[in-house]
PADO-341610 format. One record per residue (C-alpha): residue number from 1; x, y, z; residue in one letter. Coordinates in steps of 0.2 Angstrom, whole numbers, padded with zeros to 4 digits. Example, Ala and Ser with C-alpha at 12.3 -4.5 7.8 and 13.67 -1.06 7.14 Angstrom:
> 1:0062:-0022:0039:A
> 2:0068:-0005:0036:S
***
This chain:
> 1:0367:1504:1104:M
> 2:0375:1487:1095:V
> 3:0392:1482:1101:P
> 4:0405:1488:1085:S
> 5:0417:1473:1079:L
> 6:0431:1473:1089:Q
> 7:0448:1462:1086:L
> 8:0459:1456:1097:D
> 9:0474:1445:1089:T
> 10:0483:1436:1104:Q
> 11:0503:1427:1097:V
> 12:0511:1412:1104:A
> 13:0521:1400:1099:P
> 14:0513:1388:1087:G
> 15:0496:1396:1091:C
> 16:0489:1413:1086:T
> 17:0472:1418:1094:T
> 18:0459:1429:1084:L
> 19:0448:1437:1097:V
> 20:0433:1442:1091:I
> 21:0420:1453:1103:S
> 22:0404:1462:1101:G
> 23:0394:1461:1083:D
> 24:0399:1455:1067:C
> 25:0388:1460:1050:D
> 26:0389:1469:1034:Q
> 27:0397:1483:1038:D
> 28:0413:1472:1046:D
> 29:0417:1462:1031:V
> 30:0435:1472:1024:Q
> 31:0438:1471:1045:V
> 32:0438:1453:1044:L
> 33:0446:1452:1025:E
> 34:0460:1463:1033:Q
> 35:0461:1454:1052:A
> 36:0461:1434:1040:L
> 37:0474:1441:1026:T
> 38:0486:1445:1045:V
> 39:0483:1429:1053:V
> 40:0486:1419:1039:V
> 41:0501:1427:1031:E
> 42:0511:1418:1047:D
> 43:0505:1400:1046:S
> 44:0500:1398:1061:P
> 45:0501:1378:1067:P
> 46:0484:1382:1077:V
> 47:0474:1395:1071:L
> 48:0461:1397:1086:I
> 49:0447:1410:1082:V
> 50:0440:1415:1099:D
> 51:0420:1419:1099:V
> 52:0416:1418:1114:S
> 53:0412:1439:1118:R
> 54:0403:1440:1102:L
> 55:0387:1442:1103:L
> 56:0381:1441:1085:F
> 57:0385:1434:1068:G
> 58:0378:1431:1053:D
> 59:0382:1425:1035:S
> 60:0399:1437:1035:V
> 61:0405:1426:1050:L
> 62:0402:1413:1042:L
> 63:0413:1417:1026:H
> 64:0427:1419:1037:F
> 65:0425:1406:1048:L
> 66:0426:1394:1033:L
> 67:0440:1406:1024:S
> 68:0451:1404:1037:A
> 69:0446:1383:1039:Q
> 70:0453:1384:1020:R
> 71:0466:1394:1022:A
> 72:0474:1385:1036:Q
> 73:0471:1368:1028:T
> 74:0478:1372:1014:A
> 75:0496:1376:1027:A
> 76:0492:1362:1035:G
> 77:0488:1369:1050:G
> 78:0470:1367:1058:R
> 79:0459:1381:1065:L
> 80:0448:1380:1081:E
> 81:0430:1389:1085:V
> 82:0430:1392:1105:R
> 83:0418:1397:1112:G
> 84:0405:1394:1123:P
> 85:0395:1402:1108:L
> 86:0383:1414:1107:A
> 87:0364:1408:1105:P
> 88:0366:1418:1089:A
> 89:0382:1412:1080:V
> 90:0376:1392:1086:E
> 91:0362:1392:1077:R
> 92:0371:1401:1061:L
> 93:0383:1387:1061:L
> 94:0369:1372:1066:R
> 95:0355:1381:1054:E
> 96:0368:1381:1039:T
> 97:0376:1363:1041:G
> 98:0391:1369:1046:T
> 99:0394:1368:1066:Y
> 100:0402:1347:1061:A
> 101:0414:1355:1049:A
> 102:0423:1366:1064:F
> 103:0433:1362:1081:T
> 104:0423:1369:1095:V
> 105:0430:1371:1110:T
> 106:0421:1377:1126:G
> 107:0402:1375:1121:A
> 108:0398:1370:1135:G
> 109:0382:1359:1134:D
> 110:0381:1356:1116:A
> 111:0380:1343:1107:A
***
């Protein structure tokens, strides 16, 4: 059985962390869009998207991360993607040429 997507938001002064776990695919578009709307509404100076518990992500995840990056930049904040990244997620970012567009932390030995 494929683990369904789960989201958890943790708010601290100056920083909001959105933990994404399970699998992220086309079925999760609406859930991620709603989460992004709520998170950026608060305009945290730092938004951390923790994908260390995410097993799989496709173009839906990529679209979410790019949208979050744009929203944070427009609000004068920054986005951090926290790993370590699952192989499928790292491959998605590298093969699309977007890995360098994000500040990725906790990525282990990833170059």
